C-alpha positions as CSV (number, residue, x, y, z in Angstrom):
1,M,-61.5,95.3,107.8
2,S,-64.2,97.8,108.6
3,R,-65.4,97.7,105.0
4,Y,-65.7,93.9,105.2
5,A,-67.5,94.2,108.6
6,L,-70.0,96.6,107.0
7,V,-70.7,94.2,104.2
8,L,-71.3,91.4,106.7
9,C,-73.7,93.7,108.6
10,A,-75.6,94.3,105.4
11,L,-75.9,90.5,105.1
12,L,-77.0,90.0,108.7
13,V,-79.4,92.9,109.4
14,P,-81.5,94.1,106.4
15,T,-81.8,97.9,106.3
16,T,-85.4,97.8,105.3
17,A,-88.1,95.5,106.6
18,V,-88.9,92.6,104.4
19,A,-92.6,91.9,103.9
20,Q,-92.2,88.2,104.1
21,T,-93.8,85.8,106.5
22,P,-92.2,82.4,107.1
23,A,-95.1,80.9,105.0
24,A,-94.5,83.3,102.1
25,A,-90.7,83.2,102.1
26,G,-90.3,80.2,99.9
27,P,-88.9,76.8,100.8
28,P,-87.2,76.6,104.2
29,V,-83.5,75.8,104.9
30,V,-83.8,72.3,106.5
31,F,-80.3,71.0,106.9
32,F,-76.7,72.0,107.0
33,S,-73.4,70.1,106.6
34,I,-69.9,70.9,107.7
35,F,-67.2,68.7,106.1
36,G,-63.5,68.2,106.2
37,P,-60.8,65.5,105.8
38,S,-61.4,64.3,109.4
39,G,-65.1,64.1,110.4
40,S,-64.3,63.0,113.9
41,E,-61.9,65.9,114.4
42,L,-64.6,68.4,113.3
43,Q,-67.1,66.7,115.5
44,R,-64.8,67.1,118.5
45,F,-64.1,70.7,117.6
46,Y,-67.8,71.7,117.4
47,A,-68.5,69.8,120.6
48,D,-65.7,71.6,122.4
49,V,-66.5,75.1,121.1
50,F,-70.3,75.0,120.9
51,E,-71.3,71.9,122.9
52,W,-72.8,70.3,119.7
53,K,-73.0,66.6,120.4
54,S,-72.8,64.4,117.3
55,S,-74.0,60.8,116.9
56,A,-71.6,58.1,115.7
57,T,-72.8,58.9,112.2
58,G,-72.1,62.6,112.6
59,D,-75.7,63.7,112.9
60,V,-76.2,66.8,115.1
61,V,-79.2,68.7,116.1
62,V,-78.8,72.4,117.0
63,P,-81.2,75.2,117.9
64,V,-82.1,77.7,115.2
65,T,-83.6,81.2,115.1
66,S,-86.9,81.4,113.3
67,P,-87.5,82.9,110.9
68,L,-83.9,82.5,109.7
69,M,-82.7,85.7,108.1
70,G,-80.4,85.5,105.1
71,N,-78.9,87.5,102.3
72,I,-78.0,86.7,98.6
73,G,-75.9,89.3,96.9
74,Q,-72.8,90.2,95.0
75,G,-69.3,89.4,96.3
76,M,-66.8,86.7,96.5
77,P,-68.4,83.2,96.2
78,E,-68.9,81.9,99.7
79,T,-71.7,80.3,101.8
80,L,-71.6,81.1,105.5
81,V,-73.4,79.9,108.6
82,Y,-73.5,82.4,111.5
83,I,-73.8,81.1,115.1
84,G,-75.2,83.2,117.9
85,V,-73.0,83.3,121.0
86,A,-73.1,85.2,124.3
87,D,-69.4,86.4,123.9
88,I,-67.5,86.4,120.7
89,T,-64.1,87.0,122.3
90,T,-64.5,84.0,124.6
91,T,-65.8,81.9,121.7
92,L,-62.8,82.9,119.5
93,Q,-60.5,81.9,122.4
94,K,-62.1,78.4,122.4
95,V,-61.8,78.2,118.6
96,T,-58.0,78.8,118.7
97,T,-57.6,76.5,121.7
98,H,-59.2,73.7,119.8
99,G,-57.4,74.1,116.5
100,G,-59.3,76.8,114.6
101,T,-58.1,80.2,113.5
102,I,-59.5,83.7,113.7
103,R,-60.5,85.1,110.4
104,Y,-62.0,88.4,111.8
105,P,-61.9,89.3,115.5
106,R,-64.9,90.7,117.4
107,T,-66.1,93.8,115.5
108,E,-68.8,96.2,116.6
109,V,-70.7,98.0,113.9
110,R,-72.6,100.7,115.8
111,G,-76.3,100.5,115.4
112,R,-76.1,97.2,113.5
113,V,-74.4,94.1,115.0
114,V,-71.4,92.6,116.8
115,L,-69.7,89.9,114.7
116,G,-66.6,87.8,114.2
117,M,-65.5,85.0,112.0
118,F,-63.2,82.0,112.3
119,K,-62.0,79.0,110.3
120,D,-62.5,75.5,111.8
121,P,-59.6,73.0,111.6
122,A,-60.8,71.9,108.1
123,G,-60.7,75.5,106.8
124,N,-64.5,76.1,106.8
125,S,-65.3,79.8,107.5
126,V,-68.0,80.3,110.2
127,G,-69.5,83.6,111.4
128,L,-70.4,84.5,114.9
129,V,-73.1,87.0,116.0
130,E,-73.0,88.2,119.6
131,M,-76.4,87.6,121.2
132,E,-78.1,89.4,124.2
133,N,-81.4,88.2,125.6
134,G,-82.0,85.9,122.6
135,T,-81.5,88.5,119.9
136,A,-78.5,89.9,118.1
137,K,-76.7,92.5,120.2
138,I,-76.8,96.0,118.7
139,P,-74.0,98.2,120.0
C-alpha cells in the first residue's frame, strides 16, 4: 500500500520543477468523460458526492486547477482523474453511502500529499487529493 501511495505521489507532485508555462506545455486537456452502464446512476452518484449537477444530456461543468499537473510513466495501464476535496475521509464515506467502494483509504505521504482513491458504481477509479486553502495539503 505505501509503495503504491509513493508512486501516486510521484504522479501528483513532481520532484523537480518543470520549466513549462501553460502556453509552452502543448495542447490543453479540454474535456473529460466518465461512463458506465447507467449514465443516470453515475450522474446521481457524482451529484451526491461532489455536487456536480448534470444536464439532461449528461453534460457537466466543474472547476479545474490551472495549470493542470499530470504525469505519464511506466506502470499498469490506467487513466485517472484526481478531484481536490477538503476531507478525504468524509468524501470516502459519501462514496460508500452512494454505491461506490474505497480502493485506497486516506493516505498521508509526509512532505508530499494526502490522497485516496475510490471506484464509482460503474467501476471507474477516481483519485482524491486533500486540499487546504486552494492547494494540495502537504502533511
